[in-house]
N, C-alpha and C positions, 0 to 999 in steps of 0.2 A: 152362449152359442147362438149364432145368427140364424135367421130363417133360411130354409132351403131355397135353392134357386127356383125361379118360376119356369113353367113349361114354355116351350118355344120351338125354334128350329135350329138345327146345327148348320154348319157352313156348307154342307152338301145339300141342304134343302129338306132333310129328313126331320119330321116332327119328333119331339122327345117329351117325356113327362117331366123331366127335371134336368139336372146337369149330366153330361156325358162327355167323354173325351172327343175332341174334334176328329172327325172322320173324313178322309178324302175318298170319294168314290168317282166312278167314271160317268155317272149320270145322276140326276136328281129324281126323287120319288114324288108321286102325286100326293095331294092332301088325303089323309085317311078318310075313307067313305063310310065305314061302319065299325062296329065294336070289334069285329075280328081283326080288321086292319090296325085299330088302335092297340089291340093286344100284341100283335106282331111287332109293332113299333116299340112297345114297352119291353117286350122280350129282348129286343136289340139293345135298348137302353141299359138293361140289367147286365147283359153280356158284356157290353163295352165297359161298364163300370168295373166289373170283376177283372176284365183284362187289364185295366189301368191300375187297379188298387188291390189286387189279390195279395195275401189272403184277406178277406173281409167277411163280415157277417150280414145276415138279412137286415138287421137293424141299421148297420152302416149304409146299406144300399137305400133303405127307406129315407134315412136322414139326408143323404146326398141328392136323391132324385125327386123328393117330394111325393113319391108314391106312398100310399098307406101300407102298413105292415102286412095286412091280410093279402093285399094285391101282390106285394113282393113275395110272400110265401108261396102264393099260387104260381107266380112266374118262375121262381126258382125251382119249384117242383117240376114244372114243364121242361125247363132247361136240363135238369138232372135226368129226366126221362129220355131226352134227346141225346144224352151223353155229351152235352156241351159244358156242363158244370159237374163238380163232385164235391162232397164234403170231406174235410181234411182233419176232423177232430175238433176239440175244444181249446179255447185259449183262456187263460186266467189273468193275463197281464193287461187288464182293463178294468174300468170302474163298473161295479155291479156284478151280476151273475156271469159265469163263464158262457161264452157264445160259441156256437158251431160255425166254423169258418168255411168259406167257399173258395175254390180255385177253379181255373179252367180245366176241363177234361179233354174232350175232343179226340180221345184215343182211337175211335173208329174212323176218323176222317183224315183226309190229306188234300192239299191243293197243289196243282202242278203248274209250273211256268216253263215255257220253252223260248229260248232266244235264237233267232235265225240271223247269222251273219255271213259274210262272203266266204269265210274260211272254216266255219265250224257251227255246230249246233250245240247249245247248252240246255240242260234240263235240270230243274230244281224242284223238289217236292218238300213241303213243310207241313207240320201238323197245326192244329188250331192255335197253339201258343206261339207259333213261329219257329219251332225247333226243326232244324234241317234233317230230313229223312233220307234224301239222296241228292247227289250233285254230280252229274256226268257231263262230259264233253265228248263230242264225236266230230271227226273231220268231215267237212262238207264243202263241196265246190258249188257255191251258189252262183258265181259269175258264169254266164254262158250256158247254164243248165236249163232244161225245160221245166215248165211248171209241173207237169205230171211227175217227173222224177223228184222234184222238190217235195211235192205232197207225199209221195211214197216214203221218202227219207224221214220226214217229220212225223208221219203217222207211225212208222216203224219204231222210232224212238219213244213216242208217246205210249204206244202199246207195251213196250218193254217196261216203262215206268209204271204203267197201270198194273201190269202183271206182278211187278215186285211189291207194290203196295197191297194188292189183293192177297198176296201170300202172307202179308203181315196182318191180314184181317181188316184192312182199311178200305173204305169207300172214297171215291174222288168227289170233292165238292165242286171242282171246276178246273178247266184247262184253258190257259191263256197263252197265246203265241205272239211274241214280239217280232216285228219285221221292220227293217230300216226303210221306210217309205211312206207314201200317202195311203192311208187305209180308210175306207168309208164305213158307214154304220153297219153295212151288211157283212163286213169282214172281207171285202174285195180289195186286193192290192191294186190301187189305181196306177201307181207308178213307184218303182224302186230302182232308180238308175244304177245303184251299186251292185244290184243283183241281175239287172237286165230284165226285170219282170214288168209287165204292164197288163192291167185288167185281168189279173189272176184271181178267180173266186176262191181264195184259199180257205176261208171259213166253211163254205158249203162243201168244198172238196174234202176237207179234213173230216167234217161230220160224216160224210159218206164213207170215207176210208175207215173210220172208227165205228161204222155201222150204227149211226145215230145213237150215241151214248145217252144215258139218263142225265148226265151232268152237262153243264153249259160249256160250249167251246167258243172261244172269243179270239179274234185276231185284232191286235192293237199295235200302234206305232211303238217301236222299241224304246225311244227316248222317253215317251210318256210313262211307260212301265218302269224305266230306270228311276225317274224322279219319284214315282210312287214308292219304290223300294227305299230310296233315300229318306223320304218323308216318314216311312214306317219303321225302318230298321237302322238307318245310318246315324252317324254322329250328330247330324243336324235334324234328327227326327222331330217333327212337330213345328219346324220353322215355317212361318206363314207365307214367306216369299222366297222361293228356292228355284234354282235352275240347274239341270244336269245336262252337260254337253256330252253326248254319247258318240264316241269315235270308234268306227270300224273301218270299213271301206269308204264310208261317208261320215258326215257329221249331222247329228240331229239334236234339237233342244227340247227337253221336257221341262215345262214351266208350271210351277205351282204359284198362283198369285192370290193373295188374300185368303189363303187356306184352301183354294180350289184348283184343280187341274185345269189349265187353260187349253181348251181343245179347238176353239174356233167354231165358226158357223157349221162346217161340215167335217170337223175333226182333222183338219189339215194344218193346224197351227204348229209352229216349232221348226219349220224347215230352214233353219238358220244356215245350213251348209250351202244353200244356194243363194245366200245373200251376196250380192255383187259388191266387193270391196275395191276392185281394181279393174275397170272396164277394158284395159289393155293387157290384162294379165293372162296367164295360161288358160287353155281350154279345159273346161270341166266335163266329166262324163255326161252331164245333163245336156251338153251341147252349147252352153253359154260360156262366156269368158270371165275370168276374174272372180269366180265364186270362192267362198271361204274354203270349200273342199279342195279346190284346185291349188289354193295357196298354203293351206295348213293341214289338209287331210293326211291320214297315215300313208296311203300309197304315194302321195306327192313327196312326203318327207323321206320315205325309204328310197325313192328314185334319186332324189337330190343328194342325200348323204352317201349313198352307195353307187354313185354314178361311175366310179372307177372300177366297179366290180362287174363281172359277167352275169347278166340276168337274161334268162330265156323267157321272154314274154312278160305279161303282167304278174305282179305278186299275188299269189293265191293262198299263201300261208304266212300270216303276218308275224306270228310269235318269233320264229328264228331270225327273221329279218330285223325285227325291232330289237332283239338281243344284240345283233351286230351293231345297230345304230347306238344303242346304249353303251356298248363296250367302247366304241370310238369316242363318245362324249366323255366317258370316264377317263379315257386316256388323254383327253385334252386335244383331240383332233380338231384342227382349226375349221375345216369345212363343216364337220358335224355341228360344232358349236354355233357357227354362223347361221346354218340352216335352221337349227332349233330356235335360235333367238329371233330370227325373222318370222318363223311360224308363231312363236309366242306373241310377237307384236300384232300379228293378224288376229290371233285369238283374243288379245286384249282389246283390239278395235271392235270385234264382235260383242265382247262382254260389255263394252261401253255403250253400244247401241241398246243392248238389253237393259243396262243400267238407266239410260235416259228414258226408255219406254215403259218398263215395268218395275224398275227399282228393286231388284231382288236383294235380299240380305246376303245371300251366298250364291256364287256361280261355281259349280263343281266340274272339274275336268274329269270325265269318266271314260270308260272303255279302255282302249289302248293308249289314250293320253296319259293314264296313270303311270305307265312305265317310263314316260319321258318327262313327267311333271317337274322334276328338279331343274331341268334346263328350259322348260317352257314358261314356268310361272314368273320368274323375275322380270322378263321382258313384257309378259302379259300384264302384270300388275302395274308396271310403269305406264303402259299404253292406256290401261283402264283409267288410271288417275288423270292422265293428260287429256283424255277425250270426254270424260264425263262432265256434264254441265254443273251438277250439284257439287258443293264442297266435299272434299274427302271421298270422292266417288259416290256420294249419296249413301255412304255406309255399305256399299256393295263390296264384298270380299271375294277373292279367288282362292280356291283350295283344290287339292286332288281328292277324288272320291276314295273313300275307304272300302267301297264295295268292289271296285275294279271291273274287269271284263266279266260279263255274266250278270250284271245288275238287272238287266231287263228280264232275265229268267226269274230272279228273285222277286221282281216287281209283278211278274205274271202270277206267281203263286200268291203274292200279297193281295192282288186284285180280287181273287176268289175269296180270300179271308175277309176283305173289306165288304164284299157283298153279304157275307154272313153277319158281320157287324151291323150292316144296314138293315137287316131284317129278313134276308133270304135264307131262312133256316132250314136245315135238313129235317125230315120227319124223324120221329122216334124210331130207333132200330127195333125190329121184331124181338119179342121176348122169347 
């Protein structure tokens, strides 16, 4: 048996005592300053190991992390007190004496994610192991609405979810809200063209509406949360270089590069929807011309495919309109097929730019693109291959997301769980 891995840092910048599953978080931690910080770090190492390898024993944890057995026993006892781990009996299918096995507990806890889109709100709650506890969708008119009304709607949905979890005896670890737009570190929506929001202090307003809850309330870009969901729960979980294109009223890109979320200097990375692909093209809601959203966004696709239908104003409920588009495509409608192929080419062009800049292993078409993926992907794949400099598109592949609409809500819940994995542990429940 080889020697255990040495201590070091994981890809998110967190110190660890030995090996632990790579963890994506939204921010990096500082170097531990004292023994208390080191203990918190090592508690997180043990928790991550059990998440990845359960059921496992204390001896398994010590061998994998390099921590001594007495330290592991102390850490495990602490995590059991916090109701984060539990013992699940003995196993005899191993060399030596039977060992008491450990699995995740987390029954008293839940994490909540909410996704804001132009036509609906989605809320997801999961337990510590990632098991879904609730998944709701509510109609929401984000376009043209006031910020105050939006805050009220989001807070009402959050309060309902919190109440449902409280009735189950669960406390909330964190609430993360995903919004399609530019979000600064304070949780202010600096700009969300598809919603018509500008300089909306959503984070502060939500905390006020929820009466300053004990748990953390975070506002984040929806595409960033969607790619975190893909990295933690999707078929490509753990992929070090991954992009999720989130399609609603707009298009955003969540990018994981070399195992870390790419946020940019002020958190504004990933606004691929406003990449200009055709300066003479149609006008975008942002006011510019030829943006990817104007060429391949869901509202643009619906307008072009259903141009012969009567439409009263802008589309505010995408699901039924997309079903009409899909029906026409299935029936071989020439206009629908041409529009979708053209949109696919534009998406492939955008994917090629990503391929040349950050060389992801996979670019996933998410959100409402999933519904139309069978007709978008062939043209997109051809364009990606033609426009990427590296041979064979640099290994970049295109695929439809398995998470579909609502991925940002899943990612919002996953973010709170990632914070626990990183060492932000809840206190032990009162006895």
